[in-house]
C-alpha positions as CSV (number, residue, x, y, z in Angstrom):
1,X,0.1,-0.4,-0.2
2,X,1.2,3.4,-0.7
3,X,3.9,2.7,-2.7
4,X,3.8,2.6,-7.4
5,X,5.7,1.7,-10.0
6,X,6.8,4.1,-12.6
7,X,8.6,3.5,-15.2
8,X,10.3,5.9,-18.4
9,X,9.2,4.4,-21.9
10,X,12.9,5.1,-23.1
11,X,14.7,3.5,-20.9
12,X,14.0,-0.4,-22.5
13,X,13.9,-1.0,-26.5
14,X,10.8,-1.1,-27.5
15,X,10.3,-3.9,-30.0
16,X,9.6,-3.9,-33.5
17,X,6.4,-6.0,-33.7
18,X,4.6,-3.9,-30.4
19,X,5.5,-0.2,-32.8
20,X,3.1,-3.1,-35.6
21,X,0.8,-3.8,-32.9
22,X,0.4,0.1,-32.4
23,X,0.2,1.2,-35.7
24,X,-1.5,-1.7,-37.0
25,X,-4.3,-1.8,-34.8
26,X,-4.3,1.5,-33.8
27,X,-4.0,0.9,-29.7
28,X,-2.9,4.5,-27.8
29,X,0.6,4.1,-26.1
30,X,-2.2,3.7,-22.4
31,X,-3.6,0.4,-24.2
32,X,0.3,-0.5,-24.9
33,X,1.1,0.1,-21.5
34,X,-1.9,-1.5,-20.1
35,X,-2.1,-4.2,-21.7
36,X,1.1,-5.6,-23.1
37,X,4.3,-5.8,-21.6
38,X,5.9,-3.8,-24.4
39,X,9.1,-5.9,-24.5
40,X,10.4,-5.3,-20.7
41,X,9.9,-9.0,-20.3
42,X,11.0,-9.9,-16.3
43,X,11.3,-7.2,-14.1
44,X,13.4,-7.4,-10.5
45,X,13.2,-4.7,-8.1
46,X,15.9,-4.2,-6.1
47,X,16.4,-1.6,-3.4
48,X,18.9,1.5,-4.6
49,X,21.9,0.1,-3.9
50,X,22.0,-2.9,-4.7
51,X,20.6,-1.9,-8.3
52,X,24.9,-2.2,-9.6
53,X,25.6,-5.4,-8.5
54,X,22.8,-6.8,-9.7
55,X,23.0,-5.3,-12.8
56,X,26.6,-7.0,-12.5
57,X,25.4,-10.4,-11.7
58,X,22.6,-10.8,-14.2
59,X,24.7,-9.5,-17.5
60,X,27.8,-11.7,-16.6
61,X,24.5,-14.2,-17.1
62,X,24.5,-13.6,-20.0
63,X,21.1,-11.6,-19.3
64,X,19.9,-7.7,-21.3
65,X,19.8,-5.2,-18.3
66,X,18.0,-2.3,-18.6
67,X,16.9,-0.1,-16.0
68,X,13.3,1.1,-16.7
69,X,12.2,3.0,-13.9
70,X,11.5,2.7,-9.6
71,X,8.6,2.5,-7.4
72,X,7.5,5.9,-6.1
73,X,4.9,7.2,-3.3
74,X,2.1,6.6,-4.8
75,X,-0.1,9.5,-4.1
76,X,-4.1,9.2,-3.7
77,X,-5.7,9.3,-7.4
78,X,-2.6,7.7,-8.9
79,X,-3.1,4.4,-10.9
80,X,-0.6,1.5,-9.1
81,X,1.8,1.8,-12.4
82,X,2.6,4.9,-14.7
83,X,5.0,4.9,-18.0
84,X,6.5,8.3,-18.6
85,X,7.6,9.4,-21.6
86,X,5.9,7.1,-24.2
87,X,4.8,9.9,-26.9
88,X,8.6,10.8,-27.1
89,X,11.0,7.4,-27.0
90,X,7.8,5.0,-28.8
91,X,7.1,7.8,-31.7
92,X,10.0,10.0,-31.5
């Protein structure tokens, strides 16, 4: 309670299949973010002090790592997750 996920759309590459789906299906950015993973795949949430070490470990094991957002304090009336910068990152 009281927390939300805040993502930055430009923090990871949007796979071509999702761009195609948006254009061919006329799907709005907000709907894409709500319904599809848009290429994020697996997400790992760690304490800020652990980001570098965990990122290094995952990279060493062959994983592609992107820091896609943060956990933030959720103000009353805010959704549980938001994606910032979709228009710039996905339509740029």
